[in-house]
ROGUVO-825513 format. One record per residue: x, y, z of N, C-alpha, C in turn; residue in one letter. Coordinates in pm, whole numbers, padded with zeros to 5 digits, always signed. Atoms other than C-alpha are relative to their C-alpha. Example, Ala and Ser with C-alpha at 12.3 -4.5 7.8 and 13.67 -1.06 7.14 Angstrom:
<nodes>
+00089-00119+00000+01230-00450+00780+00090+00120+00000A -00082-00119-00006+01367-00106+00714-00077+00109+00073S 
</nodes>
This chain:
<nodes>
+00087-00130+00007+00020+00036-00002+00093+00120+00015M -00107-00093-00039+00318+00235+00022+00012+00059-00149E -00035-00105+00148+00340+00296-00367-00100+00045-00060D +00093-00096+00087-00010+00434-00426-00004+00148-00004V -00038-00146+00011+00009+00717-00595-00112+00023-00091R +00102-00085+00027-00225+00979-00717+00045+00115-00102V -00041-00094+00104-00166+01180-01030+00144-00007+00009F -00146+00026+00003+00202+01082-01012+00061+00005+00136G -00087-00065-00122+00263+01209-00651-00028-00087+00123M +00028+00090-00122+00230+01029-00301-00158+00025+00018E +00139-00017+00023-00141+00930-00255-00058+00115+00125A +00022-00106-00110-00152+01160+00078+00006+00137-00060E -00032-00137+00123-00054+01463-00197-00086-00032-00057R +00048-00041+00126-00248+01403-00495-00123-00017+00023G +00121+00019-00044-00605+01253-00334-00091+00165+00029R +00049-00150+00023-00645+01643-00310+00008+00031-00113W +00023-00024+00141-00660+01650-00665-00134-00052-00054L +00156+00092+00013-00973+01401-00637-00118+00107+00068L +00108-00060-00057-01152+01646-00427-00003+00173-00089V -00023-00140+00095-01078+01950-00705-00096-00073-00104L +00048+00093+00102-01197+01711-00948-00129-00030+00018S +00083-00040-00077-01500+01676-00716-00081+00093-00018G +00040-00149+00033-01539+02024-00675-00055+00021-00108M +00057-00082+00149-01570+02132-01063-00121-00100-00044L +00146+00047-00012-01847+01860-01090-00102+00067+00050I +00129-00016-00032-02031+01944-00892-00012+00143-00013N +00008-00139-00005-01994+02313-00927-00090-00044-00173L +00098+00057+00108-02155+02190-01311-00125-00038+00065C +00098+00041-00012-02419+01991-01124-00058+00122+00019L +00044-00125-00109-02510+02292-00921-00062+00106-00041G -00016-00063+00063-02595+02446-01186-00130+00076+00007S +00120-00016-00043-02988+02395-01076-00049+00114+00070I +00032-00111-00092-02973+02637-00793+00016+00140-00101Y -00002-00127+00077-02933+02919-01091-00136+00025-00044S +00147+00038+00033-03344+02798-01190-00070+00182-00042W +00128-00084-00048-03464+03124-01073+00056+00126-00114S +00030-00109+00109-03300+03333-01372-00021-00029-00121V +00046+00059+00136-03464+03146-01608-00109+00019-00001F +00149-00031-00032-03802+03191-01469-00087+00086-00094V +00047-00069+00077-03869+03485-01624-00004-00001-00150A -00021-00032+00122-03718+03493-01982-00092-00187-00055P +00058+00098+00093-03894+03125-02015-00161+00046+00014L +00122-00030-00014-04236+03262-01867-00042+00085-00146T +00016-00118+00103-04221+03549-02152+00025-00080-00117A +00002+00098+00103-04124+03272-02367-00070-00086-00052Y +00068+00084-00018-04323+03057-02325-00198+00048-00070F +00096-00109+00018-04647+03286-02286+00052+00090-00190T -00024+00003+00159-04554+03397-02698-00012-00087-00045G -00012+00126+00105-04481+03070-02795-00181-00071-00001A +00134+00069+00002-04838+02911-02665-00137+00078+00002L +00138-00110+00012-05051+03260-02701-00111-00025+00121G +00056-00039-00145-05149+03242-02308+00105+00056+00102R -00096-00036-00111-05039+03349-02001+00045-00140+00089T -00056+00120-00019-04783+03082-01872+00063+00045+00163V -00035-00085-00135-04746+03179-01492+00136-00058+00003T -00116+00083-00072-04429+03143-01254+00022-00111+00064A +00042+00129-00056-04565+02889-01109+00006-00134-00103G -00033+00156+00115-04564+02645-01419+00142+00000+00016E -00139-00040+00025-04225+02779-01505+00081-00094+00138V -00079+00059-00170-04095+02663-01118-00018-00126-00025L -00004+00147-00032-04233+02330-01178+00082-00076-00013M -00137+00082-00018-03904+02202-01348+00080-00008+00088P -00088+00006-00079-03722+02296-01075-00026-00120+00139F +00066+00086-00048-03929+02102-00840+00023-00167-00020S -00015+00123+00069-03947+01785-01036+00136-00050-00051V -00175-00008-00022-03545+01816-01076+00086-00066+00086F -00019+00031-00165-03526+01796-00715+00011-00076+00010L +00074+00149-00017-03721+01521-00675+00042-00108-00082A -00048+00081+00133-03568+01320-00955+00104-00040+00040C -00169+00017-00058-03216+01394-00781+00012-00109+00065F -00046+00090-00095-03286+01258-00489-00082-00093+00062A +00032+00119-00042-03508+00960-00532+00137-00051-00119V -00101+00099+00013-03224+00866-00768+00141-00020+00064T -00142-00026-00080-02939+00899-00531-00026-00161+00078M -00023+00138-00078-03016+00569-00330-00008-00091-00079P +00022+00145+00098-03072+00339-00667+00112+00015-00063L -00134+00017+00070-02730+00491-00807+00072-00034+00079A -00136+00071-00032-02558+00342-00557+00087-00162-00035G -00070+00180-00004-02499-00028-00654+00075+00066-00194R -00084-00014+00121-02390+00181-01034+00109+00038+00065L -00115-00079+00005-02150+00377-00893+00114-00149+00066I -00063+00147-00029-02013-00034-00738+00045-00042-00092E -00007+00132+00123-02055-00190-01032+00087+00085-00144G -00083-00081+00151-01934+00091-01318+00115+00014+00071W -00150-00079-00022-01685+00277-01100-00010+00055-00005G +00113-00201-00047-01699+00647-00994+00101+00060-00131P -00048-00015+00114-01524+00679-01325-00151+00069-00087R +00155-00011+00101-01819+00596-01551-00117+00020+00019N +00122-00047-00038-02094+00639-01318-00010+00202+00019A -00046-00213+00004-01973+01040-01298-00039+00032-00199A -00011-00008+00131-01958+01025-01710-00169-00023-00058I +00150+00088+00032-02315+00844-01735-00079+00118+00073A +00049-00128-00130-02434+01145-01465-00039+00057-00044G -00053-00133+00099-02267+01380-01648-00078+00019-00118G +00054+00003+00147-02413+01333-01990-00149-00004+00004V +00133+00022-00035-02777+01250-01855-00004+00176-00012L -00030-00172-00051-02686+01631-01676-00064+00062-00102T +00001-00053+00057-02618+01754-01961-00100+00007-00157G +00109+00058+00103-02881+01568-02219-00115+00103+00054L +00067-00120-00045-03128+01767-01972-00023+00147-00046G +00038-00150+00012-03053+02136-02035+00021-00023-00143W +00016-00066+00183-02964+02074-02422-00144-00061-00031L +00194+00028+00036-03334+01897-02443-00044+00106-00009L +00101-00097-00029-03464+02154-02275-00025+00071-00123A +00033-00099+00065-03398+02389-02528-00069-00016-00166S +00063+00000+00095-03627+02240-02779-00147-00031+00004T +00128+00036-00124-03958+02204-02482-00053+00108-00156A +00104-00053+00018-04262+02303-02701-00108+00086+00106A +00112-00072-00105-04440+02376-02385+00088-00040+00171S -00096+00021-00162-04366+02387-01983+00008-00162+00039V -00005+00147-00122-04505+02008-01896+00121-00073-00118Q -00085+00061+00092-04260+01936-02204+00102+00005+00107V -00180-00036-00080-03943+02109-01982-00013-00105+00135L -00040+00109-00108-04086+01831-01695+00071-00073+00020Y -00083+00098+00062-03946+01597-01862+00118+00013-00072V -00121-00008+00054-03701+01711-02086+00140+00037+00096L -00141-00037-00095-03524+01899-01817-00030-00044+00160Y +00014+00096-00154-03684+01779-01454+00026-00118-00020G -00056+00174+00000-03618+01411-01518+00095-00059-00066V -00154+00082+00001-03342+01349-01699+00095+00056+00009I -00126-00063-00055-03147+01610-01595+00016-00062+00167G -00022+00102-00232-03249+01512-01174+00088-00135-00066G -00080+00143-00012-03156+01162-01267+00158-00007-00042V -00163-00017+00030-02819+01274-01406+00056+00031+00117G -00072-00086-00126-02762+01502-01120-00018-00150+00127V +00016+00100-00164-02889+01181-00863+00118-00090-00022G -00168+00074+00027-02568+00972-01081+00046+00029+00069I -00081-00058-00007-02357+01145-01052+00074+00095+00145A -00072-00034-00184-02339+01332-00731+00082-00100+00114Y -00094+00090-00121-02261+01063-00510+00136-00031-00034G -00121+00060+00021-01968+00988-00681+00123+00110+00041V -00079-00066-00028-01726+01268-00596-00026-00014+00175P +00031-00005-00145-01893+01237-00229+00062-00135+00063V -00061+00132+00015-01798+00870-00223+00118-00012-00044A -00153+00011+00031-01436+00889-00362+00033+00070+00112V -00041-00105-00115-01387+01166-00094+00008-00071+00119S +00039+00098-00132-01520+00927+00208+00114-00101-00004T -00089+00151-00022-01280+00652+00095+00179+00060+00001R -00099-00077+00041-00981+00906+00003+00057+00080+00162W -00026-00089-00135-01010+01084+00359-00042-00103+00158F +00057+00078-00108-01039+00843+00631+00042+00069+00134P -00075-00033-00179-00848+01033+00868-00063+00186+00003D +00041-00114+00002-01001+01394+00734-00130+00013-00095R +00075+00098+00097-01327+01260+00566-00109+00157+00039R +00065-00113-00014-01565+01568+00700+00062+00130-00100G -00082-00103+00125-01325+01860+00491+00032-00046-00072L +00013+00024+00143-01290+01684+00230-00098-00030-00100A +00146+00029+00033-01658+01579+00168-00063+00183-00004V +00057-00163+00012-01714+01979+00269+00067+00042-00128G -00049-00070+00106-01499+02071+00009-00038-00037-00154L +00049+00094+00110-01624+01838-00246-00133+00092-00044T +00080-00077+00062-01956+01953-00231+00001+00169+00047V +00010-00179+00034-01886+02333-00208-00020+00028-00125L +00035-00058+00132-01876+02371-00571-00140-00048-00020G +00091+00021-00005-02228+02205-00548-00102+00156+00054F +00141-00143-00039-02375+02512-00330+00060+00136-00072G -00112-00142+00104-02075+02769-00479-00102+00020-00131F +00009-00056+00103-02231+02706-00826-00119+00097-00078S +00022-00102+00030-02520+02949-00829+00051+00123+00006A -00040-00141+00010-02291+03235-00740+00072+00006-00191F -00073-00044+00141-02118+03127-01085-00089-00015-00156V +00104+00013+00143-02392+02981-01347-00071+00093+00017T +00084-00091-00049-02644+03214-01197+00038+00118-00080A -00073-00101+00123-02422+03522-01375+00009-00025-00148N -00050+00031+00124-02313+03338-01669-00130-00015-00080L +00119-00023+00023-02684+03249-01755-00080+00102-00045A +00009-00108+00000-02777+03598-01727+00031+00129-00095G -00034-00104+00116-02547+03763-01953-00005-00099-00126M +00054+00071+00139-02619+03446-02220-00086+00028-00003L +00158-00023+00067-02975+03479-02222-00034+00147-00016I +00045-00140+00075-02957+03851-02281+00081+00046-00099A -00079+00008+00077-02689+03786-02506-00091-00098-00188A +00067+00090+00106-02834+03520-02763-00182-00110+00063V +00159+00039+00000-03186+03399-02586-00056-00084+00110G +00020+00109-00078-03297+03139-02332+00014-00144-00039V -00003+00147+00074-03322+02820-02556+00171-00022-00045M -00083-00001+00002-03005+02872-02666+00103-00014+00094A -00070+00024-00066-02852+02928-02353+00010-00129+00109T -00013+00157-00044-02981+02576-02260+00081-00073-00044F -00057+00101+00119-02831+02443-02538+00158-00002+00051R -00093+00018-00108-02510+02570-02425+00084-00028+00097I +00004+00049-00202-02535+02504-02075+00034-00162-00041F +00015+00124-00004-02582+02147-02184+00137-00057-00095G -00092+00017+00071-02268+02105-02427+00124-00015+00051V -00136+00010-00078-02041+02223-02179-00011-00066+00117V +00046+00092-00124-02181+02016-01899+00012-00148-00043F -00022+00158+00100-02142+01691-02113+00199-00007+00032I -00116-00017-00004-01814+01805-02179+00118+00023+00127L -00108+00025-00172-01634+01915-01843-00064-00078+00118L +00027+00119-00131-01803+01692-01624+00075-00153-00010V -00131+00136+00087-01600+01361-01842+00088+00054-00010A -00157-00062-00039-01321+01597-01823+00051-00007+00131L -00070+00075-00157-01318+01584-01448-00039-00124+00085F -00015+00175-00080-01423+01228-01383+00090-00085-00050A -00123+00113+00060-01148+01083-01570+00119-00012+00092L -00097+00000-00047-00908+01107-01293-00057-00076+00140P +00082+00019-00069-01209+00958-01041+00032-00176+00025L -00059+00191-00064-01088+00611-00843-00024-00019+00148S -00004+00037-00140-01134+00422-00523+00136-00039+00070F -00148+00034+00001-00833+00355-00309+00010-00136-00020P -00001+00134+00028-00713-00002-00284-00053-00019+00081P +00065+00108-00134-00881-00246-00038+00060+00078+00118D -00123-00018-00102-00761-00133+00291+00102+00067+00020G -00132-00138-00005-00538+00178+00221-00049+00087+00079W -00025-00163-00106-00480+00460+00489+00087+00074+00017R -00130-00114+00035-00264+00739+00459+00090+00012+00146P -00085+00041-00054+00054+00707+00600-00047+00064+00176A +00043-00072-00143+00014+00754+01030-00140+00010+00072G +00161+00037-00050-00347+00645+01054-00022-00139+00019M +00035+00116-00022-00412+00340+01254-00085-00061-00065A +00116+00088+00061-00589+00077+01044-00077-00057+00075A +00104+00065-00098-00819+00035+01331-00094+00104-00007G +00146-00103+00079-00966+00387+01148+00011+00115+00098G +00014-00111-00067-00889+00631+01419-00110+00084+00048G +00081-00059-00055-01064+00907+01535-00126+00024-00072A +00125-00030+00138-01284+01003+01187-00019-00219-00012A +00035+00162+00103-01324+00599+01150-00119-00037+00012G +00203+00049+00013-01696+00394+01098+00029-00054+00127P +00049+00083-00099-01878+00284+01422+00008-00121-00045A +00051+00175-00016-01949-00027+01260+00005+00025-00216C -00011-00040+00150-01889-00131+00852-00105-00102-00011E +00134+00076+00038-02280-00222+00771-00025+00004-00126C +00076-00040+00136-02445-00238+00444-00118+00040+00020N +00096-00130-00048-02772-00090+00405-00071-00066+00049R +00132+00075-00076-03009-00369+00528+00039-00005+00155S -00038-00025-00154-02812-00322+00858-00082+00129+00043A -00012-00109-00057-02792+00037+00899-00169+00050-00031M +00151-00072-00040-03173+00083+00867-00047-00071+00117I +00053+00025-00117-03192-00137+01144+00031+00051+00141R -00024-00071-00132-03048+00126+01390-00056+00090+00031T +00092-00093-00030-03205+00358+01575+00115+00153-00046P -00097-00123+00053-02873+00615+01474-00106+00059-00149T +00061-00067+00153-03009+00668+01094-00116+00020+00025F +00096-00064+00002-03322+00729+01193-00016+00158+00034Y -00045-00109-00030-03183+01011+01375+00061+00082-00093G -00052-00060+00122-02983+01115+01101-00069+00038-00099L +00114-00050+00096-03252+01115+00884-00121+00088+00048W +00077-00100-00032-03474+01313+01099+00032+00156-00001I -00055-00133-00008-03204+01572+01154+00044+00058-00137C -00055-00035+00151-03085+01589+00771-00155+00049-00021Y +00097-00091+00088-03437+01639+00709-00041+00095+00038F +00061-00145-00064-03541+01911+00949+00136+00147-00026V -00126-00115+00004-03185+02091+00864+00013+00076-00138G +00005-00070+00111-03303+02109+00512-00104+00025-00038C +00115-00040-00027-03631+02158+00583-00016+00132+00022L -00073-00079-00060-03530+02434+00752+00050+00152-00053A -00045-00086+00104-03288+02596+00510-00056+00016-00111G +00062+00023+00145-03510+02505+00187-00099+00106+00060L +00091-00156+00047-03769+02741+00323+00059+00093+00000M -00049-00126+00043-03560+03011+00394+00063+00048-00098A -00081-00004+00131-03381+03002+00077-00068+00036-00104I +00094-00011+00079-03712+02984-00115-00086+00123-00002S +00099-00153-00009-03846+03307+00037+00109+00153+00023I -00093-00098-00057-03489+03477+00066-00057+00144-00057A +00040-00140+00058-03585+03772-00169-00107+00060+00054Q +00101-00066-00067-03925+03846-00065-00012+00015+00136P -00032-00041-00121-03830+03832+00289+00100+00161+00032V -00051-00147+00025-03582+04133+00228-00070+00083-00052G +00071-00162+00010-03800+04340+00073-00171-00003+00079T +00160-00029-00040-04170+04281+00228+00028-00014+00147E -00016+00016-00090-04003+04179+00593+00101+00087+00074V -00115-00052-00030-03666+04359+00605+00016+00185-00078A -00055-00125+00100-03735+04678+00366+00085+00047-00044G -00111-00040+00067-03487+04638+00151-00063+00019-00155I +00003-00024+00119-03515+04737-00215+00018-00133-00057S -00072+00086+00098-03542+04471-00502+00069-00030-00001P -00128+00025+00055-03266+04512-00634+00107-00062+00101A -00088-00044-00073-03075+04539-00321+00010-00177+00060V +00021+00140-00002-03241+04192-00234+00022-00119-00048A -00020+00123+00075-03191+04016-00530+00169-00029+00002T -00175+00025+00010-02777+04088-00532-00016-00064+00176M -00066+00058-00124-02784+03987-00156-00026-00181+00034L -00038+00198-00009-02873+03612-00261+00132-00074-00078V -00164+00065+00018-02557+03590-00428+00045-00023+00125G -00061-00067-00117-02409+03728-00113-00024-00124+00103F +00035+00102-00127-02603+03426+00098+00011-00131-00054F -00037+00137+00108-02505+03185-00191+00158-00054+00064A -00102+00041-00038-02171+03208-00079+00058-00053+00165V +00012+00021-00059-02236+03125+00264-00049-00150+00005F +00067+00111-00032-02433+02836+00170+00152-00065-00068N -00089+00051+00008-02097+02718-00031+00110-00034+00147G -00133+00015-00072-01837+02804+00277-00050-00063+00087G +00034+00079-00060-02077+02634+00507+00049-00151+00016G -00007+00139-00010-01996+02288+00417+00122-00022+00020R -00147+00075-00069-01602+02249+00443-00019+00072+00151P +00015-00028-00129-01685+02474+00766-00036-00111+00115L +00080+00108-00076-01919+02204+00937+00061-00109-00032F -00077+00076+00034-01729+01960+00730+00097-00053+00139G -00111+00038-00097-01406+02003+00940-00078-00005+00141A +00086-00016-00125-01642+02105+01270+00008-00209+00042L -00005+00181-00002-01713+01708+01180+00079-00076+00077T -00112+00124-00048-01407+01575+01238+00065+00028+00116D -00095-00086-00110-01275+01815+01503-00091-00087+00127R +00081+00012-00105-01599+01724+01742-00055-00117-00041L +00049+00126+00060-01839+01466+01606-00168-00009-00057D +00158-00044+00035-02174+01446+01398-00062+00053+00103P +00091-00043-00069-02404+01474+01667-00010+00127+00058G -00066-00108-00031-02217+01744+01861-00031+00163-00118R -00015-00154+00107-02184+01964+01522-00165-00022-00072T +00194-00047-00017-02574+01913+01478-00052+00095+00069A -00020-00102-00075-02602+02075+01773-00029+00095-00004M -00074-00147-00012-02419+02361+01712-00106+00042-00166I +00104-00044+00146-02626+02362+01351-00153+00069+00065S +00147+00004-00058-02990+02346+01523+00007+00132+00100F -00009-00105-00039-02858+02598+01739-00043+00134-00033A -00088-00140+00113-02712+02862+01485-00189+00071-00069L +00211+00021+00088-03100+02745+01310-00116+00118+00086I +00078-00072-00128-03293+02887+01613+00001+00117+00030G -00023-00102+00026-03110+03201+01690-00026+00068-00068A +00015-00053+00147-03128+03267+01363-00160+00086-00039A +00179-00071+00016-03524+03316+01323-00058+00061+00144S +00055-00047-00086-03539+03359+01679-00032+00154-00052L -00005-00110+00068-03380+03713+01536-00090+00045-00059I +00013-00073+00094-03554+03769+01271-00149-00012-00001M +00151+00034+00002-03932+03689+01416+00026+00126+00094W +00057-00107-00090-03885+03918+01698+00081+00125-00006Q -00102-00108+00008-03660+04196+01576+00068+00033-00190A -00059-00022+00134-03688+04211+01161+00046+00106-00029P -00030-00141+00039-03465+04498+01026+00094-00066-00102S -00116+00010+00147-03192+04515+00699+00133-00110+00111G -00104+00016-00082-02934+04441+00947-00038-00145+00064A +00039+00118-00046-03075+04145+01136-00037-00123-00116T +00055+00056+00069-03234+04012+00815+00148-00060-00058Y -00079+00026+00041-02876+03987+00659+00081-00102+00107I -00060+00077-00053-02733+03829+00941-00080-00164+00043A +00082+00175-00003-03004+03523+00987+00024-00079-00096A -00014+00073+00099-02993+03451+00632+00137-00033-00042F -00165-00010+00022-02610+03471+00612+00016-00188+00065A -00025+00092-00087-02640+03184+00905-00153-00129-00066V +00053+00144+00047-02945+02962+00784+00048-00033-00130L -00076+00028+00091-02764+02975+00438+00123-00113+00027W -00140+00058-00011-02472+02881+00564-00040-00184+00087G +00048+00156-00062-02622+02609+00799-00019-00150-00101C +00036+00121+00116-02832+02431+00501+00168-00068-00068L -00069+00052+00060-02506+02408+00353+00075-00089+00072G -00059+00073-00126-02312+02279+00658-00127-00150-00019G +00034+00188-00009-02557+01938+00638+00011-00061-00114W -00037+00048+00159-02495+01869+00281+00189+00005+00048L -00185+00105-00043-02100+01782+00465-00048-00100+00128A +00068-00020-00110-02286+01736+00812-00047-00181-00066I +00076+00113+00005-02498+01409+00682+00098-00099-00096A -00063+00119+00044-02262+01240+00445+00150-00022+00062P -00126+00021-00083-01944+01281+00715-00067-00133+00140T +00103+00068-00080-02221+01116+00957-00012-00151-00063A +00004+00108+00056-02300+00847+00723+00152-00096+00015T -00152+00041+00017-01910+00739+00667+00021-00102+00130A -00038+00045-00113-01862+00751+01054-00092-00084+00058R +00072+00072-00039-02158+00595+01164-00012-00179-00031Y +00055+00098+00053-02193+00324+00933+00117-00054-00108F -00124+00123+00098-01854+00240+00714-00022+00074-00115G +00045-00033+00138-01795+00285+00385+00041-00113-00140T +00053+00150+00081-01816-00094+00266-00119+00004-00119C +00144+00003+00059-02175+00008+00119-00026+00128-00029D +00016-00138-00018-02130+00376+00125-00121+00054-00094Y +00112-00035+00110-02332+00482-00219-00127-00002+00034P +00173+00023-00025-02657+00316-00129-00017+00024+00127R +00010-00033-00122-02640+00379+00230+00004+00158+00016C -00003-00120-00016-02563+00736+00195-00179+00073-00080Y +00107-00022+00113-02834+00734-00128-00118+00008+00071G +00067-00052-00094-03076+00671+00173-00043+00125+00047L +00002-00116-00116-02997+00906+00386-00064+00139-00109V +00007-00155+00072-03011+01191+00102-00175-00015-00019F +00130-00036-00016-03372+01106+00088-00081+00144+00099L +00056-00105-00137-03422+01330+00387+00041+00161-00065A +00013-00122+00070-03285+01619+00167-00135-00003-00134Y +00098-00046+00106-03530+01573-00138-00112+00021+00091G +00129-00046-00050-03844+01551+00104+00060+00123+00067A -00037-00131-00035-03676+01865+00275-00031+00098-00120G -00030-00115+00184-03637+02038-00103-00138+00002-00023A +00173-00068+00038-04025+01948-00125-00063+00070+00053I +00067-00029-00099-04178+02015+00185+00028+00162+00077A -00097-00111-00055-03964+02329+00296-00072+00122-00081G +00027-00081+00117-04060+02550-00024-00159+00014+00017P +00132+00061-00021-04410+02412+00008-00070+00092+00140Q +00061-00056-00096-04487+02521+00361+00032+00128+00068L -00005-00109-00013-04307+02817+00351-00114+00137-00074A +00121-00066+00089-04585+02931+00041-00152+00012+00141G +00134+00085-00103-04858+02746+00302-00029+00133+00088Y +00066-00085-00092-04788+02985+00586+00004+00196-00062I +00044-00130+00058-04776+03316+00335-00148+00013+00015R +00141-00013+00111-05118+03232+00165-00119+00005+00139T +00081+00027-00137-05267+03158+00549+00023+00138+00089T -00033-00115-00110-05100+03477+00752+00004+00130-00043T +00017-00169+00043-05079+03762+00465+00207-00010-00011G -00149-00027+00041-04690+03752+00502+00107-00111+00068G -00038+00039-00071-04405+03599+00602+00086-00023+00139Y -00066+00001-00122-04286+03643+00931-00044-00112+00130L +00042+00108-00125-04475+03371+01051+00056-00160-00068G -00127+00153+00077-04193+03111+00852+00085-00020+00129V -00119+00045-00050-03994+03197+01122+00011-00096+00178F +00067+00106-00072-04177+03046+01441+00064-00151-00001P -00006+00137+00008-04205+02744+01285+00130-00047-00017W -00103+00128-00013-03823+02658+01189+00039+00067+00096V -00060+00008-00168-03725+02803+01578-00061-00100+00017L +00047+00105+00029-03998+02534+01607+00083-00142-00083G -00080+00077+00066-03804+02330+01368+00124-00086+00058L -00162-00020-00033-03451+02373+01488+00017-00083+00160A +00024+00080-00064-03559+02290+01825-00056-00204+00025A +00037+00177-00010-03707+01913+01762+00147-00044-00048I -00091+00033+00026-03365+01891+01543+00112+00007+00123G -00085+00008-00110-03168+01968+01838+00004-00155+00149F +00092+00107-00036-03372+01698+02058+00042-00171-00068V -00042+00114+00027-03309+01459+01839+00109-00056+00009V -00141+00010-00003-02950+01501+01744+00098-00070+00149A -00013+00008-00113-02914+01485+02139-00023-00179+00077F +00027+00080-00046-03063+01204+02187+00018-00162-00098A -00048+00112+00047-02971+00979+01867+00082-00042-00068L -00108-00041+00076-02699+01095+01694+00118-00057+00111L -00054+00007-00073-02469+00881+01865+00067-00184-00092R -00047+00157+00092-02219+00528+01698-00126-00099+00091P +00118+00165-00001-02471+00198+01728+00047-00101-00047G +00064+00136+00062-02513-00149+01639-00076-00037-00041K +00116+00073+00109-02727-00308+01381-00078-00105+00104S +00088+00036-00094-03015-00452+01564-00048-00121-00087G 
</nodes>
């Protein structure tokens, strides 16, 4: 095992380039978070093409379909990653993702867009997303949280890059041509960045790390069937769901809360969404490193304490300053859960069946992605404002804190 080399370097150094490859793949896959830039141009395009008013709600539906297909595909893709290998699985997912964008340029109606973009693109991301995460967990048994956090940073930071590019391209060549350009570029880039991806040899450990696993080693090595017989799995699933539900509620209403509750101008509120996206990306390596230094349970409790505090100040003292502070924390904590959950899965259940295990855990993100924005919309409709969202988020954070305290600890399968 001492001769293992990555990119011609000692594995301990070369493995960081695998993290960079995964980060760049996720930068392409995370372009879904730039969808809000496409809403107005697509609404105008289809309204003109169909001769009837197409609502913003209809044009938002491909976003929801995409996220749902992404989440559902993740647990099904685990066996593909193990069978095909990380390189081939990532390329296959990247091709499907790019095809989703490419074929979307041919859609003659919003409903066709649900399938061409939402289903095909969502399935592609569902296959490809788990690959860099699985690679990082196996190459970094000693610094797993940091490596995973950096890997998924690209997904969270993607909107900051792709939204600006999309806006410029839409203004220059139109919305459908932008879909075509994104599709071709994503196919080429994901395939290129996937080429070096591989798993380490069985039993490989970085120099100086004991074979037993060290502080970041797994509590047990078990397959998905054994995992679901542990209370730890249900605690992790609930915490991940609550963290994503609270975070995605905040993300879905960031701009209107700025204008309606905090009194910020629409232009400034829109600009601040890009600012918050930086925290969404930065929260991933930050909370990943915290998970390495502490443990998943304590890190989860810190996250829920921050979510609760941000919601409380926004609820009780809404202003421009508290809005910026609170939403920076909420976006950062959502990003943090995209590092805490995969790291906790490897810590508690090992890596022998990791893609399938984390795929099942990741369903919590999909459930939160669907429920969060819908709950925020329901509260807005029934109360007439967005301020009523924050006591709900505070209550959810309290539930998450209790569940993390009670259940997020190493356990043996029953």
